[in-house]
N, C-alpha and C positions, 0 to 999 in steps of 0.2 A: 503490296503488303502493308497492313495497318500496324503502326507502332504507337503505343501509349506509354509515356514516361510519367511516373508518379514520384520518383525519387529526385528531388529538386523541384524546380517550378514545373507545373504540369505542361506537357506538350503532347500534341497528337500529330503524327506524321503519316503520310501516305506515299509509299515508294521513296522515302527519304526526304520528301518535301513537307515542311511544316504547314499545318492548316491553321486558319484563324479560329481561336477559341471564342466561345460566347462571352460577352462582356460581363454577364451576371456571375458573381462569385458563387451563388447558390447553385446555379446550373453546373458550374465546373465541379463544385463539391459533390453534387449528385453523381456526376460521371465518376469521380474518384471513388466514391463510396461503392457504387455498383461494380466497378472493375476490381477494387481491392477485396471486397467480400467474396466475390466469385460465385454467388448464388442468388436466386430470385429473392426479392424483398417485398414485404407487404406494403401496399400503397399507404396505409394509415401510418405505418412506421416512418416511411419517408417523409410524409407530410408533417408528422410531429417533430421529426428530427431537424428539418430544414426550414420550416415556415411557421409563422405565428398565427394564432387563431383569428385575430382581428382582420387579417387578410383572407384570401380565398385559397387555402393550401392546396386543395385538389385542382383548382384551376391553374395555380402556379406550377404544380407538378406536370400537368398536361402540357403547358407552354414550354417548360424546360425539356420535356421528352421530345417535343417536336424539334427543338434546336439540336439535341443530341443525335437524333436520327439523321438529320442532315449532315452532321459532322462525322459519325462513325459507321453508318450503314454502308455496305459495299455497293458501289454504283450499279454493277451488273451481277451482283451475287446476293447471298442471303442477308437478311436483316440481322444486325447485332444487338439492337435494343428490342427486346420482346416484352410485351405487356398484355395483360388481360385485365379483367375487372378487379382482380384481387392483388396481383403481384406484378413486379417489374424486375427484369433481369438483363444482364449483359452476357453475350455469347463470345467466349474468348478464343474458340477454335480458329486457327489460321491467322491469328494476330499475335504480336509480341508485346510484352510488358516487362519493364525492368524489375518491378516489384515481384512478379511471378518468378522471374529467373533467380532473384536473390532468395526467395523462399524455397525454391527447388534445391538450390545449393545448400542452404542452411538445414534442410531436412535430411541431408545425407552426411555420413562421416566424411569430414573434409580431407582426411588422409587419402581417401580413394579418388579424389577429384583431380584430374590433370592440372598442372600448373597453368597452362595456357587458358584453360577454361576458367579457373579462378581469376586470372588476370583480366580476361575479357569481361566478366561480370563486374569486377571491381571498377574497371575503367569506364563502364557504362553508367555508374551511379554518380549523378551530378550534385546531389545534396540530400537534405532530409526529406522525409515523406511529406508530399504536398506542401512544399516550402512556400510560405506567404499566403497559404489558403486557409486562414483562420477565420472562424465565425464566432467571436466572443458572445454575441447575443443569442447563439443557439447552443446551449450547454450540452445537449445530448451529442450533437455532432462534434463539438470541441473535445469532449471527454474521449469519444471514440478516436478522433484524430490524434490526440496526444498519446493514447495507448499504442496505436499503430506506429506512430512516429518513434516511440521508444523501442518497440519490437524490431523495427527495421534498423534502427541505430545499433542495437545489440547484435543483430545478424551481420550487419556490415562490419562491425568491429571484429567479430569472430573470423570473418573472411579475410580481412586485412591482416590480422594477427597470424593466420595460417600462411598467408603469402610471405610476410616478412620472415617468419621462421624458416620457410622453405628456400627463399632466395638469398638471405643474408650470408650464409657460409660461403657460397661460391660466386654470387653476383651481388655484392653490396650496393653497387650503383643502381641496379634494377630494384632492389628492395627499398631504397631510400624514399621515393615518393609515396610508397604505401605506408612506410613508417611515419612519415610526416602527417599523412592524412589520418592515421590512427590516433595520433596525439590530438589532432584538431577535433576529433569526435568527443574526447573526454580529457580535458586538460588536467583533471584532478586524479587520473589514473597513473599510479607511479610506475608500473611495469612497462607500459608502452613508451613512456618518456625515457625511462632508463635504457630501453632497447635502442631508441633513437640516438641518445647520447653516445652509447657504445658504437653504433654504426657510424656516426659522424667522426668519432675519434679514429676509427679504423681507416676512414677515407681521408684522414689528414685535415679535416675541417674543424680544427680545435676551437676556434673562436665561436663558431656557431654552436658547437657542443656545449661550451661553457655558458652561452646565453640560455640555451634550453635547460641546462641543469639549474642555473640560478632561478629561472622563471618557475620551473616545476617545484623547486624547494620552497620558494616564496608562496606559491599558491597552496601547497599542502600545509605550510605553517599557518597561513591566514585562516585556512579552513579547519585547523585543529586536527589534521590527519597525520598519521605517521609517515615518514619518508619511505619506509620499506626498501625496495630494491634500488630506488633512486639514491639512497645514501651510499650504497656500495658503488654505484656508477660515479658518484661524486668523488669518493676516495680513489677509485681507479683513475679518474681523470686528473685529479690534482696531486696525487702521490702522497707519500708519508709525510713530507715536510709540511704540506698544506694542512693535513689532518692534525699535526702537532700544533701548528699555529692557531688552528681553530680552538684548541683547548679541549679538555676532557668533558664528557657529558655532564650536565647538572645532576646532582644527586638529590632525588626527592626526599623530603623530610629530614634533610641533614641540618643539624643545628648550626654548624659553622657558617651556613649561608645567610643566617639572619642578619649579621652585620652588613649594613648597606643595602639589604634587599628591599625592593619596592613594596612588597606585600608581606608583612611579617605577622604571622598568626600563631596563636597557642590554643590547643585543644585541651580542655580540662574535663575529664570523665573518669569516674572511679573504676570503670571497666577498661583495663589496659588494651584489650583486643580491639574494642570499638574505637578508642582514641587513636591507636596505631593505624587502623583501617582508614579513618578519616584523614589522618596526616599523610599517609601514602597516596591516597587519591588526590588530595589537594596539592601535594608536592609534585605529582605528575602533571599538574596543570599550571605550573609556573609560580606557585606560592612557596614561601619559605616557612615551613611549619614545624613547630615543636609540640610535644605533648606532655601533660602532667596528669596525675591521678588525684590531686587535692590542692587545697589552698596553699599549704606550705611549699609544695613543689612548684606551684605557680609563682610564688614570691621569689623563689630561688632563680627561676628562669628570667623573670622580669629584672632581677638584679644583674644578671649577665648581659641582657640586651632588651630594649623596649619592644613592644608589639603594638601594632595598629588595631588589632581586633582579637578578642578572646572569645572562643566558642565554649560556652560554659553550661554544663549539665546542672539542672536545678536540684534534683534529688540525689544527694551524696551523703554518706554517713559522716557524722561529725559536723564539720562546718559545711552547711548546704550552699547551693549556688547563690541564693539571695544574700547570705551573709558575706560571701566573697565579693559580690557585686557592690555591697555597701562600702567595703574597704577600698575597692578599686575606684569607686566614685570620689573618695576623699583624696585620691592622688591628683595633683595638678598635672594636666595633660595626659591623664591615664588612658588606657585603651578603650575602644568601644566594645560593646558586649552583644553577642547573639546567644540567646538562651535556648537550650535544648530541654525538653520535658517529655516524660512518658505519658502524661495525661493532658487532654485538651481542656484544662480548667480555666474558666474565664477569670476567676479571682486571681489565679496564679499569673495569668497573662497581664492583667491590670497592674499587679504588684511589680512584675518585671519591668513593664514599660515605665512605671513611676520611678524605678531605680535607674532610668536612663538607658535601658536596653535599646539597641538599634532595631532589633527584630526578635522573633520568637518562633521556634520551629518544633512541631510535635513529633515525637517518635512513634512508629518507625517512619523514616523519611527517605526520599530518594537522594543519593549523593549529588546528582546533578542539580536538584533543587537547592541543596545546601550551597553548592558553588554559585548558583545564580543569586541567591540571597546575599552571599558575601560580596559578589561583584556589585550588586545594587547598592550595598552599604558603602563601598569604597569608590563608587563610580565618580563622584563629584571631585575626587582628588586627582590632579593631573599626574601625580607620581604613582597612581594606583594601577597603571597599565602593567600587566604581567610581562616580565622579560621574555623576549623571543627565545625559544629553545634552539640549541645548536642543531642545525639541520642534518649534519652528517651522521652522528651515531643513531642507532636504533633507540627510541625511548623505551623506558620500562612500561610494560602494559599496566594500565590502571583498571581496577575493578569498576564496572559501570553496568547500569541497567541497559540491556540490549534491546528493549522495546523501542519502536519508533517514538519520537518525542515531538511535542507540538506546543506552541505558544499562541494564544489568542491575544493579539495586540489591541489596545484601545482604538475604537473606530473614530475616524475623523468626523467632526460635525461641520458640514459645509454651510456655515451661516452663523449668525449671532443669536439664534433662538436658544434660550436656556432650556426649554422643554425638549428641544431636539437633542441637545447634548445629554440630558438625563436619559432619553430614550437610547442613545448610542451606548452610554455606560451600562444601562440596564441590560441591553442585548448581549453585551460582552460578558457581564457577570453571569447571566443565565446560561450563556453558551459554554463558559468554562465549567459551570456546575453540571450541565447536561453531558458534556464530553467526558468529564471525569468519571462518569458511571461506566464508560466503555473501557474495559480493563485491558484491551490488547494494545493500547498505546498510553503514553505518559503525557499528562497535561500540566504545564507549568502553572503554579498557583497564582491567584489574582494579584497579590502584592507585587510579585516580580513583574508580571505583565504590565500593571498600571504604572510602573516606574517609567514607562515610555510614553505616557500621556503627554500630549502637546509637543512631542519631539518627532521629527521626520528622520527615522533611522533606517538605513537600507537593510533588507532582509538578511544578507550575508553577515552583517555586523550583529544583528539580533541573534542569529544562529551561533556566532562565536561567543557572544556574551552569556547567553542563556544555555548554551549547549544543546540546542534543539535542531532537528532536521527539517521541520516544517513550521511555517508561521501563517496564521490567518489574519488577513488585513481587511479593512472595510471602511466605508464612508456612509454617512446619513445626510440626505438632502430633503428639505421640506418645501412644498409649494402649496400654500393654503392648507386645506385639510388632508392633502395627500403627502405621503412620505415615500421615498425610494431609498432602499438600503442595498449597496453593492458590496459583494464579498469576493475575495479570492484566496486560494490556498497556494502558498509559494514554497518551493524547495529552497531552503536557505543556502545550501552549498553553492548553488549557481544563481540564485535570485530569479529562477524561472517559474512563472505561474503554471500550475498543473491543473487548475480548475478555477472557474469564475462564474458568477451568476449575479442576478439582481432580483430584488423582491420589492413589490409595491403594495401599499395598503393605506388605510385611513387612520387618522389619529383620533377619531371620535372616541374610541376606547383604547387608550394607549397600552394598557396592560394586556388586553386581548391581542392587540397587534404584536406586542413584544413576544408573547407566547407563540403566536403563529409563525413569526419570523424565525425564532429559535428552532422550533420544530422543523421547519422547512430547511434551514441551514444544516442541521444535524443530519436530516434525511439525505441531503445531497452530498454533504461533506464526507461522511464516513466511507461510503463505497469508493469515492474518488481518492480519499486518503489511502485506503487499502490498495487500490490499483497503483498509486504512485509508489507506495512502499514496496510492493512486489516488483515493480519495474526497477526500483533502486537496488533491490537484492539481486535481480538478474544481472545487473551491471557488475556485481562483485563475484569473483571466483569463489566457489565453495571452499571453506577451510577444512583442514584435516580433522580438527576437533571443534566444531562450532559450539558456542555456548547454547544453553537450552532454548532461549527464545529465538535466536537466529535459526536453530535447527527446526523449531516449530514453524516459523514463517516460511522457510524453504520448503517444508513439507506441504504447507497450504498452497504455495506457489506451484508445486509440482503436480497438483491435482487438477490442472486445467490443460487439456481436457481430462475428464475422469475416465481413465482406462486401467486395465489390470496392471500393466507395467508401471504406470504412474502411481497407482495405489500402493504397489509393493515398495517403490522408492520412497513414498511418503511414510510408510510404516517403518522403514529402516531409519529415516531421519527422526521420527517420533521416538523410536527406541533409544536413539542417541541422546535426544533431549531428556528422556527419563533417566538415563544413566547419569547425566550431569545434574539433574534435579528430580529425584523420584517423586516429589510431591507437587509437580507442576500440573495443576488441574486442567489447563487447556490441552496439554499434550496427552494426558490420560484420556480425556474425553474424545479427542480426535483419533487416538489409537483405537478406542472401542468402536467408533463410527466407521473408520476405514475397514476394520475387520468385518463389521456387519455388512458393509457395502459389497465387499468381495464375496461373502457368502450369499448375499441376495442376488448377485449376478452369476452365481454358480461357477465361480472362478477357482474354487478350492476343493471341488468335489463335495461329497456328503459332509455336512457339518457334524463334527464330533462333539461329544459332551465336554471334552476338555476345552475345545475352541469356544463353545458357548459359555462355559464357566469363565474363561479368560475375558470375554467381552463384558460379562456382568461384573467381574472383579475390577476391570479398568473403569467402567462407568461408575460403580459405587465409590471407588477411590477418588474419582474426579469430583463427584458430588460432595464428598467429605472435605476435599481440599479447597473447593471453590463453590460453596453452596449458593452464592448470589451472583455468579457470573452468567449472563444470559447465553453466551455461546456454549458453555459447559452444560447448562440446563437443556438447551436445544438438542445438542448431540446425544446426550444421555437419554433423553425422552424418546428420541427416534430409535435408539438401540433397544430400549425396553419395549416399545410398541412393536417393532419388527419381531422380536423374540417372543412376544406374548408374555413378557415378564413385568408384572406390576403395571398393568395398563392404566388403571386409575391414577397411580402415582405419575405416570408419564403425562397424562392430561394435566395434572396439577403443575408439573415442571414446565410444560409449554406455556401455560397461562402465566406462571411466574416470569418466564423469559420474556414474554411479550409485555408484561407490566414493567419489568425493569428496563427494557429497550424496545419501545413500540415502533421504532424506526429501523429495526433490523429485518432485512429481507429473509435472512436465514431463519430467525425465530418464527417469522410468519409462515414460511414454507413448511417448516417442521410441524408447526401447530396444525397446518392443513392436513398433513399426512397422518398425524396422530388422531385427528377427528375422523379421517377415513377409516382407520383401524377400529375406532369406536363406533362406526356406523352412524356418523353424524354429518351428512353431506352438506347441509346449509352452512354451518359454521366453517366447514372445510373450504367451501367455495369462497367465503368472505376472506379467510386468511390467505389463500392462494392469490386471490386478486390483489390483496394489499402487498404481497411479496413482489408481484409483477410491477405494481405501481412504484414501489420503493426503489427497485433496481432494474429498470427496463433494459439496461445495456449489458447485464450479466450474460456471458456466453452460454450459461446453463439455464437461461430463462425459460427454455422449453420444459424443464421439469415442473415448475409450478403451473404452467399452462396445461401440461398433461394432467396434473393433479386436479385442475378444474374439470377437465374432460372426464376423469374417473369419478369425481363427485357427481357430475351430471348423470353418468351411467347408473350410479348407485341410487340417484333420485328418480330414475326412469325417464330422464329428459334426453332421448337419444339424438335428436337433431341438434340440440345445443352441444352435446358431446362431440358430434362431428365437426362443428364449427371450431370448437376449442382445440380439438385434435389437429385440425389443419393448421391452426395458428402455431401450435406447439412444434409440429414437424418443420414448418417454415422457419421458425426462430432457432431451433436446434436440430438440424437434420441428422446428427449422430446420436440423438437421444432415443434409446430403444423404448423407454416408457412411453414417449410420445407416439411412436409408431404403433405400439400395442393398443393404446387407447383409440387411435384413429381407426385401425383395422377392425377392432371389436365393434366400434360404433357403426361403421359401415355395414358390417355383417348383420348386426341386430336390426338395422333399418332396411335390410334387403336391397341395399344400393350396390352398384358395381364396385368391387374392391380388388380387382386383379392388379391394377397398377400399384395400389397401396401395399398389397401383400408382397409384390415383387421388390419394392423399395425396402421393405422391412427385411426380406430375406437376403438382399444384397448386403445389408448391414450385418446380419447374423445368419449365414447360410444354413447353420445346423438347427435353427429354431423350429420347433414343432409343438403340437399339442402335448405330446408325451413329455418333451423336455421341459416345457413350461409347467406342466403338472408336477413334475419332480421338483422343480425350482421352488414352487409355491406350496409344497406339500403341507407345511406346517399351518398354512392358511386355507386349506382345502374347504373347510366348512364356512368360510367367510362369504357372505352374499356377493360381494364384489368379485371375488375369484370365480364364483360360479357364473356370474354375468359375463365376465371376460372370456372364460373358456367357451361359452356358448356362442358369443359373438365371433371369436376367432375361428371356431369350427364352421359357422355359416359363411364366413368370408372366404373360406377355401384354404386355410393354413394346413399344411401337411399334418397328418395324424401322428407320424413318428418315423 
């Protein structure tokens, strides 16, 4: 019996005896990839993923396969490594793999799995997926490995949580090792640690329970996370006396805390609601905040107690912010000033800075950016550290932007070359500007990011100070006319890199190099940031009433893979987001797109006029709410093109989406489909090819590949369509569009199609010419539909 272990350090065993692994990490990575993916992979993909072009990737692949055959092929049985001219695959039948066992368990409702089975699988997991088998120089493999590692960690945690819940009531000793391991998987998760504390207390291990409780509360406090259920565990462990000794919870925005507080602020704005909102938010983050609606009220507050910083609105009736600032400037030892203004007027900014303002912020602004600016202003003062909140009580929830957040830190210049340092700063500034155009996450402004220039600050500290979940770090090194820029994306809560890459170029044209590097970083960074954010959301349990953006992100996460069930779940989440925020453009557009997809897949029966009107209503509302958001433009243009509604407008929307975000694989793919509907095969092929290049690791990459095959059919290039269709099916075996394109192309070419038709019917047993004709009835006159129907008929697809 062959056994392959992928959870922990890789191991291959035959009849229980460990076999010697190849010394090459890339060869071991190749085996891990083939076993984990579980389906044949194209040779060119393996070469691109694991080897660099200056070497001989195909020769290296052949050499690695020869080593793997020696390792895993059965001595007197069938081969396990199967390869032909196009693909390479691993045959799992008759062998065991810990990852496959975990996936099989995770795919079932855990309530129905016997306890012994759960325990056996859990005890067979020795660590994280492919532990120690990282290839930082191969970003495609590294990105795939990190994503798989996160999925396995999430499935492992769910398994352990089920075991602890099942064993703890009657067999706490048996539950204890699983509870400990669950905490090891995620030290920042409050519920597993609270369960462990309660379990240890039941078993009389009070000292260990107290250590775990203190450690968990400290980690959550340092990360700025609420203690949640760990607070209740702490109260249960220490009792009422300890809770009284700890004192009452701090009251956000309470004026009496100003005396002796480390960070004393006053917000001055003639809109009381805005001032109160700012005060409550900052109060919830350790500041002592008071609010005033004008200069006289400010003077009264300053007479009661001094302040370190005044957040001052410029435009107020009567005495404006500048006049108030002049009076404050005349006070010896007066507070510093951060101006707020509704207009980005350069003259106003200059006037404010001449009055001694520490910073200047334009409305509307993100509350987290305001907090980051305040901390940057006060950072140099040793007393400016916010007091640690009492860990025991539940903190008051503070209003915040729920989008993922990112800071691009100044890149380090590895050398004394001034031109090199200018290049590093220029790349960071352009990168901040480019990323700021992507509306689905929040980017900290340049002033706050550059406060870290010349300082080596750990990512977790940056996350706490700026309130961001991710940081981009980098370095620039020059040798002669060549320059190398290394970049990594770090999750600040743990300090763990989730993506890294390097970029080389010539400094002969420094501005051209800067543009190229920024474009390549954005191209690689955005999909990896999206994957990291979805992985982070998967680690969090769904809330009963998620805020609009959390609901939107959970909806997008649920669409992988795109199935009828997943689509229905996504629509429910999007509806929740729109109840919380009816004008949320992204949710409106995604809601229209999901409904269009369901109708296009014939999952809702015949499309009614009411359903069609609802798609158009959602899309039109999305365009009105976010007319310059590339994701909104892409989704709405696809809806319009499929419905045959405003086709010329759809073309314009896709062109605008690509212009706004040329590095978006989504915008490029949608542009390809819209060109297909407009009977423009050559532009369609170009857009689809760019979508594949921009995000080759997307699990749905078969869709744009199938789009290329469709465009080739529309252009009359049948052989090219067959080649693209085969690539599409290999990349996304569950993509029905890919199977249809391949089968139709084979039929039109008069080539054998029995196997391709059988694979397609396995995926969709009820598929027939009649059902496809009904599905595409609104496009019956389109030339591509007529080409596809003829090809499917010639290939032998059942008539009905």
